[in-house]
C-alpha positions in Angstrom: -24.3 -5.2 -8.7 -21.0 -7.0 -9.4 -18.6 -7.5 -6.5 -14.9 -6.7 -7.1 -12.4 -9.4 -6.3 -9.2 -8.4 -4.5 -5.8 -10.0 -3.8 -3.2 -9.2 -1.2 -0.1 -7.7 -2.7 3.3 -6.4 -1.4 4.1 -3.0 -3.0 7.3 -0.9 -2.9 8.0 2.7 -3.6 11.2 4.7 -3.7 11.1 8.5 -3.3 13.8 10.9 -2.1 16.3 8.0 -1.4 13.8 6.3 0.9 12.2 3.0 0.1 8.8 2.1 1.5 7.1 -1.3 1.5 3.5 -2.0 2.3 1.0 -4.8 2.0 -2.4 -4.0 0.6 -5.4 -5.5 -1.1 -5.7 -4.5 -4.8 -8.5 -5.2 -7.2 -7.4 -8.3 -9.3 -7.3 -6.2 -12.5 -4.3 -4.2 -11.0 -2.6 -7.0 -9.2 0.1 -7.8 -11.8 3.7 -8.4 -10.9 5.9 -5.3 -11.6 2.9 -3.1 -12.5 3.1 0.5 -11.3 -0.1 1.7 -9.5 -1.4 4.7 -7.7 -2.7 4.2 -4.1 -5.0 6.4 -2.1 -4.1 7.1 1.6 -6.4 7.5 4.6 -6.8 11.2 3.8 -8.0 10.4 0.2 -4.7 11.7 -1.4 -3.3 9.6 -4.3 0.4 8.6 -4.4 2.0 7.5 -7.7 4.9 5.1 -8.1 4.0 2.0 -6.1 5.4 -1.2 -7.8 3.7 -4.5 -7.2 6.5 -6.8 -5.9 4.4 -9.8 -4.9 0.9 -11.0 -5.6 -0.8 -13.4 -3.2 -2.7 -16.6 -4.1 -5.9 -16.1 -2.1 -8.7 -14.1 -3.8 -11.1 -12.2 -1.5 -14.5 -10.6 -2.4 -15.0 -7.0 -1.6 -17.4 -7.7 1.2 -14.8 -10.1 2.8 -12.0 -7.5 3.0 -10.6 -7.1 6.5 -11.5 -3.8 8.1 -8.3 -2.4 9.6 -10.3 0.1 11.7 -12.1 -2.7 13.5 -8.8 -4.6 14.0 -7.0 -1.6 15.5 -10.0 -0.9 17.8 -10.1 -4.5 18.9 -6.4 -4.5 19.6 -6.6 -1.3 21.7 -9.4 -2.7 23.7 -7.6 -6.0 24.4 -4.3 -4.3 25.4 -5.7 -1.3 27.2 -4.1 1.1 24.7 -7.4 2.9 24.3 -7.4 3.9 28.0 -6.5 7.5 28.9 -3.0 7.9 30.2 -2.4 9.4 33.6 -0.3 12.5 33.7 2.6 12.3 36.2 
């Protein structure tokens, strides 16, 4: 099975007079400057109109992609954010 190569990109989208900017890993086939792409959110819904503003230099194989869930969990454990808050 062939592994997909990804590259980190900065994307921008304007909707209803609001501009959003995000950083995401895209398959290299879609990581072209000024290309318009659709992105899937955490709920699996697709959003049109994201414009690739910047394309990074470093290529990453699919199995090397950072897992944001693990990073968030590790951050919460280190900072105590995962602990229950006391009610005052």
